[in-house]
C-alpha positions in Angstrom: 0.0 0.0 0.0 1.4 3.3 -1.1 0.8 6.0 1.6 2.5 8.8 -0.3 0.3 11.3 -2.1 3.2 12.7 -4.2 4.3 10.4 -6.9 6.5 10.7 -9.9 4.8 11.3 -13.3 5.1 8.6 -15.9 8.6 8.5 -17.2 10.1 10.3 -14.2 12.9 8.6 -12.3 12.4 7.8 -8.6 15.2 7.1 -6.1 14.4 5.5 -2.8 16.7 6.3 0.1 16.8 4.4 3.3 19.4 6.6 5.1 19.7 10.3 5.6 22.0 10.8 2.7 20.3 10.3 -0.7 23.7 9.5 -2.2 23.8 6.2 -0.3 21.7 5.0 -3.2 24.4 4.6 -5.9 21.8 4.8 -8.7 21.3 8.5 -7.9 24.9 9.4 -8.7 24.9 7.2 -11.9 21.8 8.9 -13.1 23.1 12.4 -12.4 26.3 11.7 -14.3 24.5 10.1 -17.2 22.3 13.3 -17.6 25.2 15.7 -17.1 23.6 17.3 -14.1 25.9 19.7 -12.1 23.3 21.8 -10.2 21.1 20.3 -7.5 18.2 21.9 -5.8 17.7 20.1 -2.5 14.3 20.3 -0.7 12.8 18.2 2.2 12.2 17.9 5.8 14.6 17.5 8.6 17.0 20.1 7.3 19.7 19.2 9.8 19.6 15.5 9.0 18.5 14.4 5.5 19.0 17.7 3.7 22.4 18.3 5.5 23.7 14.8 4.8 22.8 15.0 1.1 24.1 18.5 0.8 27.5 17.5 2.1 27.8 14.5 -0.2 26.6 16.5 -3.2 29.2 19.2 -2.5 32.0 16.6 -2.0 31.0 15.0 -5.3 31.4 18.4 -7.1 27.8 19.5 -7.5 26.6 23.0 -7.1 24.2 22.9 -4.2 21.1 25.1 -3.9 18.8 24.8 -0.9 15.6 27.0 -1.1 15.2 28.2 2.4 11.4 28.1 2.1 11.3 24.5 0.8 13.1 22.8 3.7 11.7 22.3 7.2 11.9 20.8 10.6 9.6 20.5 13.6 9.5 23.8 15.5 11.4 22.4 18.5 14.4 22.0 16.2 14.4 25.5 14.7 17.9 26.3 15.9 19.2 23.2 14.1 17.3 24.2 11.0 18.7 27.7 11.0 22.3 26.5 11.7 22.2 24.1 8.8 21.1 26.8 6.4 23.8 29.1 7.8 26.4 26.4 7.3 25.2 25.8 3.8 25.5 29.6 3.0 28.9 29.8 4.4 30.5 26.6 3.1 28.5 24.5 0.7 26.2 26.4 -1.6 23.4 28.9 -2.1 20.3 29.5 0.1 17.8 31.6 -1.9 14.1 31.7 -1.6 12.2 29.5 -4.1 10.8 32.4 -6.0 14.3 33.6 -6.8 15.1 30.3 -8.4 11.8 30.3 -10.4 12.5 33.9 -11.6 16.0 32.9 -12.6 14.7 29.9 -14.6 12.1 32.1 -16.3 14.7 34.7 -17.3 17.0 31.9 -18.6 14.2 30.3 -20.6 13.0 33.6 -22.0 16.5 34.5 -23.2 16.9 31.1 -24.8 13.8 31.6 -26.8 15.0 34.8 -28.4 
């Protein structure tokens, strides 16, 4: 029984992770390399666990890491950990914009490509 309401569309790739770090599934790295992907936008819950673990592996593997600050979360009692993880990312590992900044950048890029 699938309890998840969000599912990949037909033809989209799905990677299941059983640990905090998504890169513990070797198929993820193989897929990213085969597609020539260099930029990763990481989202999710438990910022200081899953997102942080995946962020560090992605950085160490040479990816450009982007974590939209409004698309990661933790329970309120862990707000300090959440904030610290985002601060560490900004300082050492990547970029921490708001999601609308990413969307606007993609729109701008797509509109300049069409000209």
